C-alpha positions as CSV (number, residue, x, y, z in Angstrom):
1,M,110.9,42.8,59.2
2,P,114.0,43.3,60.9
3,I,113.9,42.2,64.6
4,G,114.8,45.1,67.4
5,V,116.7,44.2,70.6
6,G,117.2,47.0,72.9
7,I,119.6,47.4,76.4
8,G,120.5,50.5,78.0
9,P,120.7,53.3,75.9
10,W,121.1,51.6,72.8
11,T,118.8,49.6,70.4
12,R,120.2,47.4,67.8
13,V,118.4,46.4,64.7
14,E,119.2,43.1,63.4
15,Q,118.5,42.4,59.2
16,P,117.8,39.0,59.1
17,T,120.5,37.3,57.1
18,S,121.1,33.5,55.7
19,R,122.6,32.3,58.9
20,S,121.2,30.0,61.1
21,A,118.3,31.3,63.1
22,S,120.2,30.0,66.5
23,T,123.3,32.2,65.5
24,T,123.8,35.2,67.8
25,A,126.1,38.4,67.9
26,G,128.5,38.4,70.7
27,F,128.8,41.7,72.2
28,T,128.8,40.3,75.8
29,G,132.3,41.8,76.1
30,S,130.7,45.3,75.4
31,G,127.3,44.9,77.3
32,Y,125.2,44.8,74.7
33,A,122.3,41.9,74.7
34,D,122.6,39.2,72.0
35,V,120.6,39.3,68.8
36,R,118.4,36.9,67.0
37,Q,119.1,36.2,63.2
38,V,116.3,35.0,61.2
39,P,117.3,33.5,57.5
40,V,116.0,35.3,54.3
41,L,119.0,35.8,51.9
42,A,120.0,33.1,50.1
43,S,123.4,34.4,48.3
44,A,124.9,36.3,50.1
45,F,126.0,37.2,54.0
46,V,125.0,40.8,53.8
47,I,125.4,42.7,57.3
48,F,122.7,45.0,58.0
49,R,122.6,46.4,61.6
50,Q,121.3,49.7,63.2
51,F,122.3,51.4,66.6
52,V,120.2,53.7,68.3
53,D,121.0,56.1,71.2
54,D,117.7,56.3,72.8
55,D,119.6,59.4,74.7
56,L,119.8,61.2,71.6
57,G,117.8,59.7,69.4
58,C,120.2,59.1,67.1
59,A,120.6,55.8,64.4
60,S,123.6,54.8,62.7
61,Y,124.5,51.7,60.7
62,L,126.8,49.4,59.8
63,I,126.8,47.3,56.3
64,G,129.0,45.1,54.5
65,D,129.6,41.7,53.2
66,E,130.9,39.1,54.9
67,N,131.9,37.1,51.8
68,E,134.2,40.4,50.7
69,G,135.2,40.8,54.6
70,T,134.5,44.5,54.4
71,A,131.9,46.9,56.1
72,V,131.1,50.4,56.1
73,V,129.6,52.6,58.6
74,V,127.2,55.4,58.1
75,D,126.8,58.2,60.4
76,P,129.0,57.2,63.4
77,A,128.8,58.0,66.7
78,Y,131.6,59.2,68.6
79,A,131.7,55.8,70.5
80,I,132.8,53.5,67.9
81,E,133.0,50.4,70.1
82,P,129.9,49.1,69.4
83,Y,130.6,48.8,65.2
84,L,134.0,47.4,66.1
85,D,132.7,44.7,68.0
86,E,130.0,43.6,65.5
87,A,132.3,43.9,62.5
88,E,134.9,41.8,65.0
89,H,132.2,39.2,65.5
90,R,131.1,38.6,61.7
91,Q,134.9,38.9,60.9
92,V,134.7,41.7,58.5
93,K,136.8,45.1,58.4
94,V,135.0,48.2,58.7
95,T,137.1,50.4,55.6
96,C,135.1,53.3,55.3
97,V,133.2,55.4,56.8
98,L,129.3,57.6,55.1
99,E,128.1,60.8,56.4
100,T,124.8,61.7,55.2
101,H,125.8,65.4,56.5
102,T,127.8,67.6,59.1
103,H,125.9,66.6,62.6
104,A,124.8,69.2,64.7
105,D,123.3,67.4,67.4
106,H,126.3,65.1,68.2
107,L,130.2,64.4,67.9
108,S,130.8,61.8,64.8
109,G,133.1,58.9,65.5
110,H,134.5,59.6,61.8
111,G,137.7,60.9,63.4
112,R,138.5,57.9,65.6
113,L,137.8,55.6,62.5
114,A,139.9,57.2,60.1
115,L,143.0,57.6,62.7
116,E,142.5,54.7,64.7
117,H,141.5,52.2,61.9
118,G,142.6,53.6,58.8
119,C,139.1,54.2,57.2
120,T,138.4,56.6,54.1
121,V,135.6,58.8,55.3
122,H,133.1,59.9,52.3
123,I,130.6,63.3,52.5
124,H,129.3,65.6,50.2
125,T,131.5,68.1,48.2
126,A,129.0,70.9,49.9
127,A,129.6,70.1,53.1
128,D,133.3,72.0,53.0
129,A,134.7,69.6,54.9
130,H,138.4,70.7,56.5
131,F,139.6,66.8,57.0
132,A,140.8,64.0,54.6
133,H,137.9,62.6,52.7
134,E,136.6,61.3,49.3
135,P,134.1,63.6,48.0
136,L,130.4,62.1,47.2
137,E,128.0,63.8,44.5
138,D,124.6,63.0,43.4
139,G,124.8,59.3,42.1
140,S,128.2,58.2,43.8
141,I,128.6,54.5,44.3
142,V,130.5,52.9,47.1
143,E,131.0,49.1,46.5
144,L,131.4,46.3,49.2
145,G,131.3,42.9,47.7
146,A,127.4,42.2,47.0
147,V,126.4,45.6,48.5
148,C,126.0,49.0,46.9
149,L,125.3,52.1,48.8
150,R,124.1,54.6,45.8
151,T,124.4,58.4,47.2
152,I,121.0,60.6,46.6
153,H,121.8,64.2,47.5
154,T,118.9,65.6,49.3
155,P,119.8,69.1,50.3
156,G,117.2,70.7,52.7
157,H,118.1,70.2,56.5
158,R,121.9,71.0,55.5
159,P,123.2,71.5,51.9
160,E,125.5,68.6,51.6
161,H,123.0,66.4,53.0
162,C,123.0,62.8,51.3
163,C,120.9,59.5,51.5
164,F,122.0,56.5,50.8
165,A,120.1,53.5,48.7
166,V,121.5,50.1,50.0
167,I,121.2,47.6,47.0
168,D,122.1,43.9,47.4
169,L,123.7,43.1,44.0
170,S,122.9,39.4,44.5
171,R,119.3,40.1,44.4
172,G,119.2,42.5,41.8
173,D,119.9,46.4,40.5
174,E,116.8,47.9,42.8
175,P,117.3,49.3,46.2
176,W,116.5,47.0,49.3
177,L,116.3,49.9,51.6
178,V,117.4,53.8,52.0
179,L,119.3,55.2,54.7
180,T,117.7,58.8,54.9
181,G,119.9,60.3,57.5
182,D,118.2,63.7,58.4
183,S,115.6,63.8,55.9
184,L,112.8,61.5,56.0
185,F,111.8,60.4,59.2
186,V,109.4,57.7,60.3
187,G,106.3,60.0,60.9
188,D,107.7,63.3,60.2
189,A,110.8,65.6,58.0
190,A,113.9,66.7,59.2
191,R,113.6,70.3,60.2
192,P,115.5,72.8,57.6
193,D,116.6,75.5,60.4
194,L,120.1,74.7,61.7
195,A,122.1,75.5,58.5
196,V,120.2,77.7,56.5
197,A,117.5,80.3,56.4
198,A,114.5,78.1,57.7
199,R,112.2,79.1,54.5
200,D,115.4,78.2,51.9
201,G,116.1,74.7,54.0
202,A,112.5,74.2,53.6
203,E,112.3,74.9,50.0
204,G,115.0,72.2,49.3
205,L,113.5,69.8,52.0
206,F,110.3,69.4,49.7
207,H,112.0,68.8,46.5
208,S,114.3,66.2,48.5
209,L,111.2,64.2,50.0
210,R,110.0,64.3,46.7
211,R,112.7,62.5,45.4
212,L,112.8,60.0,48.0
213,T,109.1,59.2,47.4
214,E,110.0,57.9,44.1
215,L,111.3,54.8,45.5
216,P,109.2,51.6,45.1
217,D,107.0,51.5,48.0
218,G,108.6,48.1,49.4
219,V,111.9,50.2,50.0
220,E,112.4,50.0,53.9
221,V,113.2,53.9,55.3
222,Y,115.9,53.5,58.0
223,P,116.1,57.1,59.4
224,G,118.9,59.1,61.1
225,H,116.9,59.9,64.2
226,V,114.2,58.7,65.9
227,A,111.7,60.1,68.9
228,G,114.1,62.0,71.1
229,S,116.1,64.1,68.5
230,L,115.8,67.7,68.5
231,C,116.6,67.5,64.7
232,G,113.0,66.8,64.1
233,S,109.6,67.2,65.9
234,G,106.9,64.6,65.9
235,M,108.8,61.5,64.7
236,S,108.1,58.2,65.7
237,T,109.9,55.9,68.2
238,K,109.7,52.9,65.4
239,A,113.2,52.6,64.2
240,S,112.1,52.2,60.3
241,S,109.4,52.1,58.0
242,T,108.5,52.1,54.2
243,I,108.7,54.3,51.6
244,G,104.8,53.3,50.6
245,F,103.8,53.6,54.5
246,E,105.4,57.1,54.6
247,R,103.9,58.0,51.4
248,R,100.6,57.2,52.8
249,F,100.7,58.3,56.2
250,N,103.5,60.7,56.7
251,A,102.0,64.1,57.2
252,A,104.8,65.9,55.6
253,L,104.4,63.9,52.5
254,Q,100.9,65.1,52.4
255,I,101.5,68.4,51.6
256,Q,101.8,68.7,47.5
257,N,102.5,72.5,47.5
258,V,106.0,73.9,48.0
259,E,104.8,77.2,49.3
260,E,102.5,75.3,51.9
261,F,105.4,73.1,53.1
262,V,107.9,76.0,53.2
263,D,105.2,77.8,55.5
264,R,104.4,74.4,57.7
265,S,108.0,73.2,58.2
266,S,109.6,77.0,58.7
267,G,107.1,78.4,61.3
268,G,108.1,76.3,64.6
269,S,110.0,77.2,67.2
270,Q,111.8,73.8,68.5
271,L,114.9,74.0,70.6
272,R,118.2,74.1,68.8
273,P,120.6,71.5,69.9
274,P,122.8,72.7,72.7
275,N,126.5,73.0,72.0
276,M,125.6,73.1,68.4
277,E,128.1,75.4,67.1
278,R,131.2,73.5,68.8
279,I,129.9,70.2,67.3
280,V,129.6,71.5,63.7
281,E,133.0,73.0,63.7
282,L,134.5,69.7,65.2
283,N,132.8,67.4,62.9
284,G,134.1,69.6,60.0
285,G,137.2,70.3,61.2
286,T,140.4,68.1,62.1
287,F,139.6,64.5,63.3
288,V,138.5,64.2,66.8
289,G,140.6,61.3,67.9
290,T,140.6,58.6,71.0
291,P,139.2,60.1,74.1
292,T,141.3,60.7,77.2
293,P,140.5,57.6,79.4
294,L,138.5,58.5,82.4
295,E,140.4,57.9,85.8
296,R,139.4,58.1,89.3
297,I,140.2,60.9,91.1
298,T,140.0,62.3,94.8
299,S,139.7,65.6,94.3
300,S,137.7,68.3,91.7
301,D,140.4,70.7,91.6
302,G,138.7,73.4,90.9
303,A,136.7,71.5,88.0
304,T,132.7,71.6,88.2
305,I,131.5,68.6,89.7
306,L,128.5,67.1,87.7
307,D,126.6,64.7,90.1
308,V,125.3,62.1,87.7
309,R,123.4,60.0,90.7
310,N,119.8,59.9,91.2
311,A,117.9,62.9,92.7
312,D,116.8,61.3,95.8
313,E,120.5,60.3,96.5
314,F,121.6,63.8,95.3
315,A,119.1,65.4,97.9
316,T,120.6,63.5,100.3
317,G,123.9,64.6,100.3
318,H,125.9,66.4,97.7
319,A,129.3,68.1,97.5
320,H,129.5,71.7,97.8
321,G,128.5,73.4,94.0
322,A,127.7,70.3,92.7
323,I,125.2,70.4,89.6
324,N,123.1,67.4,89.3
325,V,122.0,65.8,86.0
326,P,120.8,62.3,86.6
327,V,122.5,59.5,84.1
328,S,119.5,57.2,84.6
329,G,117.1,60.0,83.3
330,S,116.3,60.7,79.9
331,S,117.9,62.9,77.2
332,F,120.9,62.9,79.8
333,A,123.8,63.9,77.3
334,T,121.3,67.0,75.9
335,R,120.4,68.2,79.3
336,A,123.6,67.8,80.9
337,A,125.0,69.8,77.4
338,F,122.5,72.6,77.9
339,V,123.6,73.6,81.4
340,L,127.1,73.0,80.8
341,S,129.7,75.4,78.8
342,P,131.3,73.1,76.3
343,D,134.8,74.1,77.4
344,E,134.3,73.6,81.2
345,L,136.5,70.9,83.2
346,L,134.1,68.6,84.6
347,A,134.6,66.0,87.7
348,I,131.9,63.3,87.4
349,H,130.6,62.3,90.8
350,A,128.9,58.7,90.4
351,S,128.1,56.1,92.6
352,T,130.1,53.5,90.7
353,Q,132.9,53.2,87.8
354,D,130.3,51.5,85.4
355,E,127.9,54.8,86.3
356,A,130.5,56.7,85.5
357,Q,132.0,55.6,82.3
358,R,128.4,55.5,81.1
359,A,127.8,59.4,81.9
360,A,131.3,60.0,80.5
361,R,130.5,58.3,77.1
362,A,127.4,60.3,76.8
363,L,129.0,63.7,77.9
364,R,131.5,63.2,75.0
365,S,128.7,62.7,72.5
366,V,127.8,66.2,72.9
367,A,131.6,67.1,72.5
368,L,131.8,67.8,76.5
369,L,135.2,66.5,76.1
370,D,136.9,68.2,79.1
371,L,136.7,65.8,82.3
372,A,139.1,65.5,85.0
373,G,138.1,61.9,86.1
374,Y,135.1,60.8,88.3
375,L,134.9,60.9,91.9
376,L,132.7,58.1,94.0
377,D,133.3,59.6,97.8
378,P,133.6,63.1,97.6
379,P,132.8,65.6,100.6
380,Q,128.8,65.5,100.5
381,E,128.0,68.4,103.1
382,E,125.3,69.7,101.3
383,R,121.2,68.5,101.0
384,L,118.3,69.6,98.9
385,S,114.7,69.6,100.4
386,P,112.5,68.3,98.3
387,L,108.7,68.5,98.8
388,D,105.7,66.8,97.2
389,V,102.7,68.7,95.7
390,D,100.4,68.2,99.0
391,E,103.0,70.4,100.9
392,L,103.5,72.6,97.8
393,D,99.7,73.5,98.1
394,A,99.7,74.3,101.6
395,L,102.6,76.8,101.1
396,L,101.2,78.3,98.4
397,A,98.2,79.0,100.0
398,A,99.9,80.4,103.0
399,G,102.0,82.8,100.7
400,E,105.5,81.3,101.5
401,V,106.8,80.0,98.3
402,D,108.0,81.4,94.9
403,V,107.5,78.6,92.3
404,I,109.8,78.5,89.1
405,D,108.2,76.6,86.6
406,V,111.4,75.0,84.7
407,R,109.5,73.2,81.5
408,E,109.9,74.4,78.1
409,K,107.0,77.2,76.6
410,D,105.0,74.6,75.1
411,E,104.5,72.5,78.2
412,R,103.9,75.3,80.1
413,D,101.2,76.6,77.8
414,S,99.0,73.4,78.2
415,G,98.7,74.6,82.0
416,Y,100.8,76.0,84.8
417,I,100.6,76.9,88.3
418,A,98.7,80.4,88.6
419,G,101.5,83.1,89.8
420,S,104.5,80.6,89.0
421,R,107.4,82.2,87.2
422,H,108.9,80.2,83.9
423,I,112.3,80.0,83.6
424,P,113.2,76.8,81.7
425,F,116.0,75.0,83.4
426,R,118.3,75.3,80.7
427,L,118.8,79.1,81.6
428,L,118.8,79.2,85.1
429,R,122.7,79.3,85.0
430,A,122.4,83.0,83.1
431,A,119.4,84.0,84.8
432,G,119.6,82.8,88.3
433,D,121.0,85.9,89.3
434,T,118.2,87.7,88.7
435,I,116.2,85.7,91.4
436,D,115.9,87.2,94.5
437,G,115.5,85.5,98.0
438,D,112.6,87.2,99.4
439,K,110.4,83.7,99.6
440,Q,111.4,79.9,99.7
441,I,112.0,78.9,96.0
442,V,110.4,75.5,94.3
443,T,111.5,74.4,91.3
444,I,108.4,72.3,88.9
445,C,108.8,70.3,86.2
446,E,106.7,67.8,84.6
447,S,108.0,64.7,86.5
448,G,110.4,65.9,88.8
449,M,114.0,65.4,87.0
450,R,114.1,68.9,85.6
451,A,112.8,70.5,88.8
452,S,116.1,68.5,90.4
453,I,118.4,70.0,87.7
454,A,117.1,73.4,88.2
455,A,117.3,73.4,92.3
456,S,121.0,72.2,91.9
457,V,121.9,75.0,89.5
458,L,120.2,77.7,92.0
459,A,122.3,76.3,94.7
460,T,125.5,77.2,93.0
461,K,124.4,80.4,93.0
462,G,123.5,80.6,96.8
463,I,119.9,80.2,96.2
464,D,118.1,77.0,98.6
465,A,115.6,75.9,96.2
466,R,113.5,73.1,97.0
467,P,112.4,70.8,93.6
468,V,109.3,69.0,93.7
469,L,110.3,65.1,93.3
470,H,108.3,62.4,92.0
471,G,105.7,64.5,90.7
472,G,105.1,67.8,89.0
473,V,102.5,69.9,87.4
474,P,100.5,67.1,85.9
475,A,100.6,65.2,89.5
476,W,99.5,68.8,91.0
477,E,96.3,69.0,88.9
478,A,95.7,65.3,89.5
479,S,95.9,66.1,93.3
480,G,92.9,69.0,92.5
481,G,95.5,72.1,92.2
482,H,94.2,74.4,89.5
483,T,96.1,75.6,86.6
484,V,95.9,78.2,84.1
485,E,96.2,77.5,80.2
486,F,97.5,80.0,78.1
487,R,96.3,80.3,74.3
488,R,98.3,82.2,71.9
489,C,96.9,84.1,69.4
490,G,95.8,82.0,66.4
491,T,95.4,78.9,68.1
């Protein structure tokens, strides 16, 4: 089985090759950990790498043949440096890009690979792509020496969606693994409602999944997403599986009736990825090239200040009008895209240059591209006054606070503080003007991260809000606080 090694927001999974087990991948210049290799193939130096951006839950792949000296990237992220570093280490040239579909949750790197490295981009004809590309059809073949990638058209998530069966020709003509993109996940299936009517997409996805289950049990499954992505729900944190395991245990594959599958798949209320329309437009349009380098600046000059330091540092002191989305927290890029406009000029306030660069990479991944630069020491004349659940209890008992629960609906339904209002953090920038200041505002979530984001957003509107940090509604319950559970009809 593959061996996974992770550091920072990225995880890489190395498919064992015929090299010595002591061989390591360089990556030291890029800040990525070395990966141990295990010898299993005897006839060809087949390259297979999985890259997982845990912040977005997106997976991409580098596949090639060392003897041939060529490689392909499947579903590249906008930050293409990890693929290039690995290709350089393995002394291969990335010559083409395969896209499973037009992505809605992250900016693709296919434009950078085409413009900067002369790569040919392949995508299915149904994508109606407005960039130079080689069209894919069901059964299309891309060969790289001993490696063959066979296209399987699998509409559902989007009409153009394709999977790629990977064949090592030196071992035979049967697939070794399949890259399933946004169709079959580990433990679940993709959502069908982002490109077409949900029921139409679900019907297409049902038949596409049936095609994939015709593959042999031993074929390994490598999806385009893992847990944390908004392009599906209920998926595993595991980076791979097999067709046999998914056929047996994946709930989506247990449904044999198309009408039942459509009802199940199209009836959810999952959040749509933020900035989705803009991302789809960029990914299907003219190539997006190299980002403007992020430089240090001394003044925000009218830009919105995005403070990416941790919530405690932000509370201690921050610039006037700054919005706090900690880059150290989970789902940083998604949360930032929920509260910021795609055309908003941003100045990043970070503790270090490295922290600023990390934030910039994540912001660009969700098409927040208008970055004025980064600040390390702007004036920090404003403060927040966090509180804990014990203090909240006393203030509630005295009737002195108005609590805003900034979690999502499904979280709140499982238990909320009686009398609290519900406004998800991502809506506060638009809804904040409706909040009066008769009482002290307190923001609360599950753990404290979104409460800090919400309080910072309200502060930009002149509303003094106190976030509950280092705790949330579960901590309130654990301390003896009473919550109300909301049950919807039919549940």
